[in-house]
C-alpha positions as CSV (number, residue, x, y, z in Angstrom):
1,X,0.0,0.0,0.0
2,X,2.8,2.4,0.8
3,X,4.4,1.7,-2.6
4,X,1.1,2.4,-4.3
5,X,0.8,5.6,-2.5
6,X,4.2,6.8,-3.5
7,X,3.6,5.7,-7.1
8,X,0.3,7.7,-7.3
9,X,2.1,10.8,-6.0
10,X,4.8,10.4,-8.6
11,X,2.3,10.0,-11.4
12,X,0.5,13.2,-10.3
13,X,3.8,15.1,-10.3
14,X,4.7,13.7,-13.7
15,X,1.3,14.9,-15.1
16,X,1.9,18.4,-13.7
17,X,5.3,18.4,-15.2
18,X,3.9,17.4,-18.6
19,X,1.2,20.0,-18.4
20,X,3.7,22.6,-17.5
21,X,6.0,21.6,-20.4
22,X,3.0,21.7,-22.9
23,X,2.0,25.2,-21.7
24,X,5.6,26.4,-22.0
25,X,6.0,24.9,-25.5
26,X,2.7,26.6,-26.6
27,X,3.9,30.0,-25.3
28,X,7.2,29.6,-27.1
29,X,5.6,28.6,-30.3
30,X,2.7,31.2,-30.4
31,X,4.3,34.2,-28.7
32,X,6.4,35.3,-31.7
33,X,3.4,35.4,-34.0
34,X,1.3,37.4,-31.5
35,X,4.2,39.8,-31.0
36,X,4.6,40.1,-34.8
37,X,0.8,41.0,-35.2
38,X,1.1,43.6,-32.5
39,X,4.3,45.1,-33.9
40,X,2.7,45.2,-37.4
41,X,-0.4,47.0,-36.0
42,X,1.9,49.5,-34.2
43,X,3.9,50.0,-37.5
44,X,0.7,50.6,-39.5
45,X,-0.5,53.1,-36.8
46,X,2.8,54.9,-36.9
47,X,2.7,55.0,-40.8
48,X,-0.8,56.4,-40.8
49,X,0.2,59.0,-38.3
50,X,3.2,60.0,-40.4
51,X,1.1,60.3,-43.5
52,X,-1.4,62.5,-41.7
53,X,1.4,64.7,-40.5
54,X,2.8,65.0,-44.0
55,X,-0.6,66.0,-45.4
56,X,-1.0,68.6,-42.6
57,X,2.4,70.0,-43.4
58,X,1.7,70.0,-47.2
59,X,-1.6,71.9,-46.7
60,X,0.1,74.3,-44.3
61,X,2.8,74.9,-47.0
62,X,0.2,75.6,-49.7
63,X,-1.7,78.0,-47.4
64,X,1.5,79.8,-46.6
65,X,2.5,80.0,-50.2
66,X,-0.9,81.4,-51.2
67,X,-0.8,83.9,-48.4
68,X,2.7,85.1,-49.3
69,X,2.1,85.2,-53.0
70,X,2.4,88.5,-54.9
71,X,0.0,91.0,-53.5
72,X,-3.0,91.9,-55.7
73,X,-6.0,94.1,-55.2
74,X,-9.1,92.6,-53.5
75,X,-11.5,91.0,-56.0
76,X,-14.5,93.3,-56.5
77,X,-17.6,92.0,-54.7
78,X,-20.4,90.7,-56.9
79,X,-24.0,90.3,-56.0
80,X,-24.2,86.6,-55.4
81,X,-27.1,86.4,-53.0
82,X,-29.1,84.5,-55.5
83,X,-26.6,81.6,-55.5
84,X,-27.0,78.8,-53.0
85,X,-24.0,77.6,-51.0
86,X,-24.3,74.2,-52.7
87,X,-23.8,76.0,-56.1
88,X,-20.6,77.7,-55.2
89,X,-17.2,76.4,-56.5
90,X,-14.2,76.1,-54.2
91,X,-11.2,78.0,-55.4
92,X,-9.0,75.7,-57.3
93,X,-5.2,76.0,-56.9
94,X,-3.6,77.2,-60.2
95,X,-0.1,75.8,-60.8
96,X,0.6,77.6,-64.1
97,X,0.3,81.3,-65.0
98,X,-2.3,82.4,-67.4
99,X,-1.2,82.2,-71.1
100,X,-2.5,85.2,-73.2
101,X,-3.1,84.1,-76.8
102,X,-3.7,86.1,-80.0
103,X,-4.2,84.4,-83.4
104,X,-3.2,86.1,-86.6
105,X,-3.0,85.5,-90.3
106,X,-0.5,87.2,-92.6
107,X,-2.6,90.3,-93.1
108,X,-2.9,91.1,-89.3
109,X,0.7,90.4,-88.3
110,X,1.5,94.1,-88.1
111,X,-1.5,94.6,-85.8
112,X,-0.3,91.7,-83.7
113,X,3.1,93.3,-83.2
114,X,1.5,96.5,-81.9
115,X,-0.8,94.5,-79.6
116,X,2.3,92.5,-78.3
117,X,4.3,95.6,-77.6
118,X,1.4,97.2,-75.8
119,X,1.1,94.2,-73.4
120,X,4.8,94.0,-72.8
121,X,5.0,97.7,-71.9
122,X,2.1,97.3,-69.4
123,X,4.0,94.5,-67.6
124,X,2.6,91.3,-69.0
125,X,5.1,88.5,-69.9
126,X,2.9,85.5,-70.8
127,X,1.4,86.6,-74.1
128,X,2.1,84.9,-77.4
129,X,1.3,85.4,-81.1
130,X,0.0,82.3,-82.8
131,X,0.4,82.4,-86.6
132,X,-1.9,80.4,-88.8
133,X,0.1,81.0,-92.0
134,X,3.7,80.1,-92.6
135,X,4.8,83.4,-94.1
136,X,4.0,85.5,-91.0
137,X,5.6,82.9,-88.7
138,X,8.8,82.8,-90.8
139,X,9.0,86.6,-90.9
140,X,8.7,86.8,-87.1
141,X,11.4,84.1,-86.7
142,X,13.9,85.7,-89.1
143,X,13.3,89.4,-88.4
144,X,11.6,89.7,-85.1
145,X,12.9,86.9,-83.0
146,X,12.2,88.8,-79.7
147,X,8.5,88.0,-80.1
148,X,7.1,84.9,-78.6
149,X,5.5,83.2,-81.6
150,X,3.9,79.8,-82.3
151,X,2.7,78.2,-85.5
152,X,-0.6,76.4,-85.9
153,X,-1.6,75.9,-89.5
154,X,-5.2,76.0,-90.6
155,X,-6.7,72.6,-91.4
156,X,-7.3,73.6,-95.0
157,X,-4.8,76.3,-96.0
158,X,-5.8,78.5,-98.9
159,X,-2.5,80.2,-99.7
160,X,-3.8,81.2,-103.2
161,X,-6.3,83.5,-101.5
162,X,-3.5,86.1,-100.8
163,X,-2.8,86.5,-104.5
164,X,-6.5,86.5,-105.5
165,X,-7.7,89.9,-106.8
166,X,-10.0,91.8,-104.5
167,X,-12.4,92.2,-107.4
168,X,-12.8,88.4,-107.7
169,X,-16.4,87.4,-106.9
170,X,-15.2,84.5,-104.7
171,X,-12.7,86.5,-102.7
172,X,-15.2,87.5,-99.9
173,X,-16.5,83.9,-99.4
174,X,-13.0,82.4,-99.3
175,X,-11.8,85.0,-96.9
176,X,-14.8,84.3,-94.6
177,X,-14.0,80.6,-94.8
178,X,-10.4,81.3,-93.6
179,X,-11.6,83.4,-90.8
180,X,-14.0,80.8,-89.6
181,X,-11.3,78.1,-89.7
182,X,-9.2,80.4,-87.5
183,X,-12.1,80.8,-85.1
184,X,-12.5,77.0,-84.8
185,X,-8.7,76.4,-84.5
186,X,-8.2,78.8,-81.6
187,X,-10.8,77.0,-79.4
188,X,-9.2,73.7,-80.1
189,X,-5.9,75.3,-79.1
190,X,-7.4,76.6,-75.9
191,X,-8.9,73.2,-75.0
192,X,-5.5,71.5,-75.5
193,X,-3.9,73.9,-73.0
194,X,-6.7,73.6,-70.5
195,X,-6.2,69.8,-70.5
196,X,-2.6,70.4,-69.6
197,X,-3.6,72.5,-66.6
198,X,-2.8,75.9,-68.1
199,X,-5.4,78.7,-67.7
200,X,-5.8,80.7,-70.9
201,X,-7.0,84.1,-72.0
202,X,-8.1,84.4,-75.6
203,X,-8.0,87.8,-77.2
204,X,-8.2,89.3,-80.6
205,X,-5.0,91.2,-81.5
206,X,-7.0,94.3,-82.3
207,X,-8.2,94.6,-78.7
208,X,-6.6,97.6,-76.9
209,X,-5.1,96.7,-73.5
210,X,-5.1,100.0,-71.6
211,X,-3.7,99.2,-68.1
212,X,-2.2,96.4,-66.1
213,X,-4.7,94.2,-64.4
214,X,-3.2,91.3,-62.4
215,X,-4.5,88.0,-63.8
216,X,-4.1,86.5,-60.3
217,X,-7.5,88.1,-59.7
218,X,-9.0,85.7,-62.2
219,X,-6.9,82.7,-61.2
220,X,-7.8,83.0,-57.5
221,X,-11.5,83.6,-58.1
222,X,-14.2,80.9,-57.7
223,X,-15.3,81.3,-61.4
224,X,-14.5,78.8,-64.1
225,X,-15.0,81.2,-67.1
226,X,-15.0,84.9,-67.6
227,X,-16.7,86.5,-70.7
228,X,-16.9,90.0,-72.1
229,X,-20.2,91.5,-73.3
230,X,-21.0,91.9,-77.0
231,X,-23.6,94.0,-78.6
232,X,-26.5,92.1,-80.4
233,X,-24.9,89.4,-82.5
234,X,-26.4,86.9,-82.7
235,X,-29.7,88.7,-82.7
236,X,-31.9,85.7,-81.9
237,X,-29.9,85.0,-78.7
238,X,-29.9,88.7,-77.7
239,X,-33.7,88.8,-78.1
240,X,-34.0,85.6,-76.1
241,X,-31.9,86.4,-73.0
242,X,-31.2,90.1,-73.3
243,X,-27.4,90.0,-73.8
244,X,-24.7,88.1,-75.8
245,X,-21.0,87.5,-75.0
246,X,-18.0,88.4,-77.2
247,X,-16.2,85.5,-78.9
248,X,-12.8,87.3,-79.0
249,X,-12.1,87.9,-75.3
250,X,-12.5,85.3,-72.6
251,X,-10.6,83.7,-69.7
252,X,-10.9,80.0,-68.9
253,X,-9.7,78.0,-65.9
254,X,-8.6,74.3,-66.2
255,X,-11.4,72.6,-64.3
256,X,-13.6,69.6,-65.2
257,X,-16.5,71.9,-65.5
258,X,-14.7,74.1,-68.0
259,X,-13.7,71.0,-70.0
260,X,-17.4,70.1,-70.4
261,X,-18.2,73.6,-71.5
262,X,-15.4,73.6,-74.0
263,X,-16.4,70.2,-75.4
264,X,-19.9,71.5,-76.1
265,X,-18.4,74.4,-78.1
266,X,-15.9,72.2,-80.0
267,X,-18.6,69.6,-80.9
268,X,-20.8,72.3,-82.5
269,X,-17.9,74.3,-84.0
270,X,-16.2,71.5,-86.0
271,X,-13.5,72.6,-88.5
272,X,-14.9,76.1,-89.1
273,X,-17.5,78.2,-87.4
274,X,-18.5,81.6,-86.2
275,X,-17.4,81.0,-82.6
276,X,-19.4,83.9,-81.2
277,X,-22.6,82.4,-82.5
278,X,-21.7,78.9,-81.2
279,X,-20.7,80.2,-77.7
280,X,-23.9,82.1,-77.3
281,X,-26.1,79.3,-78.6
282,X,-24.4,76.9,-76.1
283,X,-24.9,79.3,-73.2
284,X,-28.5,80.0,-74.1
285,X,-29.7,76.6,-75.2
286,X,-27.5,73.9,-73.7
287,X,-26.0,75.0,-70.4
288,X,-29.4,75.7,-68.6
289,X,-27.9,78.8,-67.0
290,X,-29.2,80.6,-64.0
291,X,-28.1,84.2,-64.2
292,X,-28.3,86.9,-61.5
293,X,-31.9,87.8,-61.0
294,X,-31.0,91.5,-60.9
295,X,-29.8,91.4,-64.5
296,X,-33.3,90.4,-65.6
297,X,-35.1,93.2,-63.8
298,X,-32.5,96.0,-64.3
299,X,-33.5,98.7,-66.8
300,X,-30.8,98.6,-69.5
301,X,-28.9,101.8,-70.0
302,X,-28.7,103.2,-73.5
303,X,-25.8,104.9,-75.2
304,X,-26.8,107.9,-77.2
305,X,-26.0,108.0,-80.9
306,X,-23.0,110.1,-81.7
307,X,-22.0,111.8,-84.9
308,X,-19.3,109.6,-86.6
309,X,-16.0,111.1,-87.7
310,X,-16.3,109.1,-90.9
311,X,-18.9,110.8,-93.1
312,X,-19.2,107.6,-95.3
313,X,-20.7,105.7,-92.4
314,X,-24.3,106.3,-91.4
315,X,-25.7,106.3,-87.9
316,X,-27.2,102.8,-88.6
317,X,-23.7,101.5,-88.0
318,X,-24.0,102.4,-84.3
319,X,-27.6,101.3,-83.8
320,X,-26.3,98.1,-82.3
321,X,-25.2,100.1,-79.3
322,X,-28.7,101.0,-78.2
323,X,-30.5,99.1,-75.3
324,X,-27.5,97.2,-74.1
325,X,-26.8,95.8,-70.6
326,X,-24.0,97.8,-69.0
327,X,-23.3,96.2,-65.6
328,X,-21.5,92.9,-65.0
329,X,-23.2,89.8,-63.5
330,X,-22.7,86.1,-63.0
331,X,-24.5,82.8,-63.2
332,X,-24.1,79.0,-63.0
333,X,-25.0,76.1,-65.1
334,X,-27.6,73.5,-64.0
335,X,-26.3,71.0,-66.6
336,X,-22.5,71.1,-66.1
337,X,-21.8,69.7,-62.6
338,X,-18.6,68.1,-61.3
339,X,-19.0,65.3,-58.8
340,X,-16.8,62.9,-56.7
341,X,-16.6,59.2,-57.0
342,X,-19.6,58.7,-54.8
343,X,-21.7,60.8,-57.1
344,X,-22.1,63.7,-54.6
345,X,-22.4,67.1,-56.3
346,X,-19.4,69.3,-55.6
347,X,-19.9,72.4,-57.8
348,X,-21.5,73.8,-60.9
349,X,-20.0,75.6,-63.8
350,X,-19.7,79.3,-62.7
351,X,-19.4,82.1,-65.3
352,X,-18.7,85.8,-64.7
353,X,-19.7,88.4,-67.2
354,X,-17.5,91.5,-67.1
355,X,-19.1,94.9,-67.1
356,X,-19.2,96.8,-70.5
357,X,-17.0,99.6,-69.0
358,X,-14.3,97.1,-67.8
359,X,-14.2,95.3,-71.1
360,X,-15.5,97.9,-73.4
361,X,-17.3,97.1,-76.7
362,X,-18.4,100.2,-78.6
363,X,-17.2,103.2,-80.5
364,X,-13.6,103.9,-81.2
365,X,-14.0,107.5,-79.9
366,X,-16.6,107.2,-77.0
367,X,-17.8,110.2,-75.1
368,X,-17.5,109.8,-72.2
369,X,-14.7,107.3,-72.0
370,X,-15.5,104.0,-70.1
371,X,-14.6,104.2,-66.4
372,X,-12.0,101.9,-64.9
373,X,-11.4,100.3,-68.3
374,X,-9.0,97.4,-68.7
375,X,-9.5,96.3,-72.4
376,X,-11.4,98.0,-75.2
377,X,-12.8,96.3,-78.3
378,X,-14.1,99.2,-80.4
379,X,-15.9,99.0,-83.8
380,X,-13.8,100.2,-86.7
381,X,-15.6,101.8,-89.6
382,X,-14.4,100.6,-93.0
383,X,-15.9,100.3,-96.4
384,X,-14.1,97.2,-97.5
385,X,-12.6,94.2,-95.6
386,X,-9.1,94.6,-97.0
387,X,-8.9,98.0,-95.3
388,X,-9.1,96.3,-91.9
389,X,-5.4,96.0,-90.9
390,X,-4.6,99.6,-91.8
391,X,-7.7,101.0,-90.1
392,X,-7.0,98.8,-87.0
393,X,-3.5,100.3,-86.7
394,X,-5.0,103.8,-86.9
395,X,-7.6,102.9,-84.4
396,X,-4.9,102.4,-81.7
397,X,-3.9,106.1,-81.9
398,X,-7.5,107.3,-82.1
399,X,-8.4,105.5,-78.9
400,X,-5.3,106.7,-77.0
401,X,-5.9,110.3,-78.0
402,X,-9.6,110.1,-77.1
403,X,-9.3,108.1,-73.9
404,X,-5.8,108.6,-72.3
405,X,-4.8,105.5,-70.4
406,X,-1.9,103.8,-68.5
407,X,-0.3,102.9,-71.8
408,X,-0.7,106.2,-73.6
409,X,0.7,108.1,-70.6
410,X,4.0,106.2,-70.8
411,X,6.8,108.5,-72.0
412,X,7.6,108.1,-75.7
413,X,11.1,106.9,-75.0
414,X,9.6,103.9,-73.1
415,X,7.6,102.8,-76.1
416,X,9.2,100.6,-78.7
417,X,9.8,102.4,-82.0
418,X,9.1,99.7,-84.6
419,X,9.2,100.1,-88.3
420,X,6.1,98.1,-89.0
421,X,3.6,101.0,-89.5
422,X,3.0,100.4,-93.2
423,X,6.6,99.5,-94.0
424,X,6.8,95.8,-93.3
425,X,5.3,93.3,-95.8
426,X,4.0,90.1,-94.3
427,X,1.9,89.3,-97.4
């Protein structure tokens, strides 16, 4: 019995030893994997915290950069009480400066040179002349290499048109075809730049820039597009909505909303078009725009007819200036809306229309002169189309003498003395 008792005690001890060894083996085997899981979780947590800190630092740097950027005047306030908070666009960071673009054929190359010099003297340095014919481009490269010039040929060049007699019955129609191809080409050019993230300002080279206006005002705004007011062309759109915009002066921001707007224009324009007609038809018929309510109820101001300096032109030429909207306004599209991956609406296409005084469209010798004017796009009276370039060059001086401005007040020795006034042949 004593032996049995000792043996039972030994067996119990052996069982406890075996249990202890099993537990110890389990701990030795499983502990590393448990530790590795915990370490991995700690590493992931540290990585997320690091990424969060980097994002905070990046946003802080962007804010500091924006705050310390070159100082500009405060953007003028606009009546936007009619716009809901959900319809407003957040200001998008612009990483490229605005590119100012003017398109020219051979016949308007001299006008383009004066336009270029004017912008340069005012302080702009991002403007470029885009030649649509090789002769003008080659002349700039060989004789005037200081100009920033690009070459974009027309889709169907009609070089024989330059040697066609003005009395030829087909001259007018062929000239109009070239002009409409240029109109279509420049909007394709703008779209290509916008897709590369470059904001663009399209301008006719016979527009008179009268003072320096910082383009950062446009870049830092919450608008996608800026347009200038036109007179009454196309008439059917003017009668429908009470205003039309100009096809030869606009600023566009590279946003998804602007891309959709441009694609509507390009689809309708094709290889050749009257871009002013297309733009206004798109705005009036396809964008489903909601404009400032005040613009619909405001009594339009009227410019009085004035006696023209050119006796060959009747007062009917200026009838288009009667009954026009004068003040600027804005609006948004109910059809062009950008959204995130979840389909939540972020913002709508926002368009600002400059006032007629700020971007003037009217007589070459207005009385009184437009107040706080930036760019003027006056009508030039001429009896035949081929007189255009010469009359445009004369119009610069008429405007500066009638409405003194920042450019005209520069001393003569600051202005470039070029020999292109009637002496340089591009054609």
